[in-house]
Every structure is written in C-alpha cells, then in structure tokens.
C-alpha positions in Angstrom: -19.3 27.7 53.8 -20.4 25.9 50.6 -18.4 28.5 48.5 -15.3 27.9 50.7 -15.6 24.1 50.3 -16.0 24.4 46.5 -12.8 26.5 46.4 -10.9 23.9 48.4 -12.1 21.1 46.1 -11.0 23.1 43.1 -7.5 23.6 44.6 -7.3 19.9 45.6 -8.4 18.9 42.0 -5.7 21.0 40.5 -3.0 19.6 42.8 -4.2 16.0 42.0 -4.1 16.6 38.2 -0.7 18.3 38.2 0.9 15.6 40.3 -0.4 12.6 38.4 2.3 10.0 37.5 3.7 11.0 34.2 2.9 14.7 34.5 6.6 15.4 35.1 8.6 16.2 31.9 12.2 15.7 31.0 14.6 18.4 32.0 17.2 17.4 29.4 18.7 20.4 27.6 17.1 21.2 24.3 19.5 21.8 21.5 18.0 23.4 18.4 18.5 21.5 15.1 19.6 23.6 12.2 17.3 23.2 9.2 18.4 25.0 6.0 15.0 25.2 4.4 11.6 25.2 6.2 8.2 26.2 5.0 5.6 25.7 7.8 5.4 22.0 8.6 7.6 21.1 5.7 11.3 20.8 6.0 13.4 20.6 2.9 12.8 21.5 -0.8 9.1 20.8 -1.7 10.4 20.0 -5.2 12.7 17.2 -4.0 12.3 13.9 -5.8 11.1 12.2 -2.7 8.2 13.6 -0.7 7.7 12.1 2.8 4.5 12.8 4.7 4.6 11.8 8.4 1.4 11.3 10.4 2.2 11.5 14.1 0.8 12.2 17.6 2.9 14.2 20.1 1.9 11.8 22.9 3.0 8.7 20.9 6.2 7.2 22.3 7.1 5.6 19.0 6.8 9.0 17.4 9.1 10.4 20.0 11.6 7.6 19.2 11.4 8.5 15.6 11.8 12.2 16.2 14.8 11.9 18.5 16.6 8.9 17.0 15.7 8.5 13.3 14.5 11.8 11.9 17.9 13.6 12.5 19.6 11.0 10.3 16.9 11.5 7.5 17.3 15.2 7.8 21.1 15.2 7.5 21.4 12.5 4.7 18.3 13.2 2.6 16.5 16.5 3.4 19.5 18.7 3.7 21.0 17.2 0.5 17.9 18.1 -1.5 16.8 14.5 -2.1 13.7 14.5 0.1 11.2 16.7 1.9 9.3 15.9 5.0 5.8 17.2 5.9 4.4 16.7 9.4 0.7 16.2 9.7 -1.2 15.9 13.0 -2.9 12.6 13.7 -4.0 13.3 17.2 -5.9 10.3 18.5 -4.5 9.5 22.0 -6.6 11.9 23.9 -7.1 15.6 24.8 -3.5 16.4 25.4 -2.7 15.2 21.9 -5.1 17.8 20.6 -3.7 20.4 22.9 -0.1 19.8 21.9 -1.0 19.8 18.2 -2.9 23.1 18.5 0.0 24.6 20.4 2.4 23.4 17.7 0.3 25.1 15.1 0.4 28.3 17.1 4.2 28.0 16.9 3.8 27.4 13.2 2.0 30.7 12.9 5.3 32.4 13.7 7.5 30.1 11.6 8.8 28.0 14.5 6.9 24.7 14.1 9.9 22.5 13.9 11.7 23.9 16.9 8.5 23.6 19.0 8.0 20.1 17.5 11.4 19.1 18.8 10.7 20.5 22.3 7.4 18.7 22.5 8.9 15.3 21.8 11.8 15.9 24.1 9.4 16.8 27.0 6.8 14.0 26.3 5.4 12.3 29.4 2.8 9.7 30.0 -0.4 10.0 28.0 -3.0 12.5 29.3 -1.3 12.9 32.7 -0.6 16.6 32.5 2.7 16.7 30.6 1.0 18.7 27.9 -1.1 20.9 30.2 -1.7 24.4 29.0 0.9 25.7 31.5 3.5 23.3 30.3 2.8 24.0 26.6 3.3 27.7 27.3 6.5 26.9 29.2 7.9 25.0 26.3 7.3 28.0 24.1 9.6 30.0 26.4 12.4 27.5 25.6 11.9 28.5 21.9 11.9 32.2 22.8 15.1 31.8 24.8 16.8 30.8 21.5 14.9 33.1 19.1 14.1 36.7 20.3 11.5 37.2 17.6 9.3 34.4 18.9 6.4 36.4 20.4 5.3 34.7 23.7 2.2 36.9 24.1 1.0 36.1 20.6 1.6 32.4 21.3 -0.2 32.4 24.6 -3.2 34.2 23.1 -3.3 31.7 20.2 -3.2 28.7 22.6 -6.0 30.2 24.8 -8.2 31.0 21.8 -8.3 27.4 20.5 -8.2 28.9 17.0 -6.5 25.8 15.5 -8.9 23.2 16.9 -10.7 22.7 13.6 -7.5 22.3 11.6 -6.2 19.6 14.0 -9.5 17.7 13.8 -9.5 18.1 10.0 -6.0 16.6 9.7 -7.0 13.7 11.9 -10.1 13.0 9.8 -8.1 13.2 6.5 -5.5 10.8 7.8 -8.2 8.3 8.9 -9.7 8.6 5.4 -6.3 7.7 4.0 -6.3 4.5 6.1 -3.9 5.8 8.8 -4.6 4.0 12.1 -1.3 4.1 13.9 1.6 6.4 14.5 4.0 7.2 13.2 2.8 6.3 9.7 4.3 7.7 6.5 3.6 8.1 2.8 6.8 8.1 0.7 5.9 9.4 -2.7 2.4 8.3 -2.0 3.2 4.8 -0.9 2.3 3.8 2.7 5.2 3.0 4.9 4.8 1.6 8.4 6.4 2.9 11.6 10.0 1.8 12.3 12.7 2.7 14.7 15.5 1.5 12.4 17.2 4.3 10.4 18.5 1.7 7.8 15.0 0.5 7.0 14.0 4.1 6.4 17.1 4.7 4.2 16.2 1.7 2.1 12.7 3.0 1.5 13.9 6.4 0.5 16.6 5.0 -1.7 14.0 2.8 -3.5 11.8 5.9 -4.0 14.8 7.8 -5.4 15.6 5.0 -7.8 11.9 4.9 -8.9 11.8 8.7 -9.4 15.0 8.7 -11.5 13.9 5.7 -13.8 
C-alpha cells in the first residue's frame, strides 16, 4: 500500500512540474541562420579587429530579445563582413534550468552545432525554472537541429546531457564572469571594454564602430 501511494505521488509530482505556468514553449518554426565561419562558441573570424564577448543566460528574457532581434543584425553587418567576432560565454545564474540549458548547449557544441542549438533555446524560452528547459524538452530541441542536419548524433547528445559532463565548465564560466564584474545579462566586452545590455541595434552599432575606429588608429 505504501509503495503504491509513493508511486502515485511521484506521478502526481511529475504532472504538477510539467504543467507549471511557463512550462509550455513556443511552437514558432525555427529557421536556421547561415553563419559562414564558426569555431565552437565563436562566430566570425577570431582575428577580426573587434572581438565581442557575450555573457548570457538562456533563461534571461533580455538575452532572448538580443538573440532574436539584435544579434542577427550584428551578424550580418559586422561578423559576416569580417569586422567582428562574437564569443558566447555561459553566465548561468537564474536557476537550475539555466545550468541545464547551458550544459545541453555545450553538448551540442561537442558536435559543432552550438549556434543552432543556441538559437533554438532562445526561441523556445519559457518562464524561469518552470519546466521549459526540462531534460525532456532539451532533448526535443536537439531533434529540431537533427531534422536540419543529419550528422547531428542524437544518441551522443542524449548521453552527454544525461552524463552531466559539462557541469564543471558551466560553473567555471559563471565564476570567471563574476570575477570580471559581470552581474547582469546580457553583458558584453567589446575589445575588452564593458558594454551594458541593450535592445537597440543602433547603440550596438555605435559601440562596434567606435571600437573599429580605435583599432584602426
């Protein structure tokens, strides 16, 4: 009787967690973004005159806004033209699902698909720590990448996620960002100079243009 009751409670608990407000994710169609040059979590030429380092959390709504509405402009105008590179670093501070999403992204990175998975994560973002980045969802998101790229190995990805092999890396990046004074997301370094979060592409353009001018002087 006790065993049966425990089993029922486990099932009820699972149902409650998976149906929390915010656990649903967007069903908007994901359209892969073409990136000419990618090396892990770096897009663009690493020798470009402007180096941008982004510190972000996959659960952060401001990071989502940047990823969906500002980053594509920076990619097209500066990264693809060889003027800038962008490196993504995990600053996972909003809770356990931030860590889970970052670890899963690094599992995608193992196979050379960080940026595609990065884009899917931000597109599917839900409320913080409400199940949007559950293990099941994180694996489902990888299937979206596999649908576009046959060489993305789902078994390898799932095993990586289940193993927790990238937990220490995600924690290390968080600690390193904190040591640099990062305390909000998204935050950036543009050629080593701190740059606060913004949702205005023009403000970002101005900062990059200033860095380009300084690099050429």
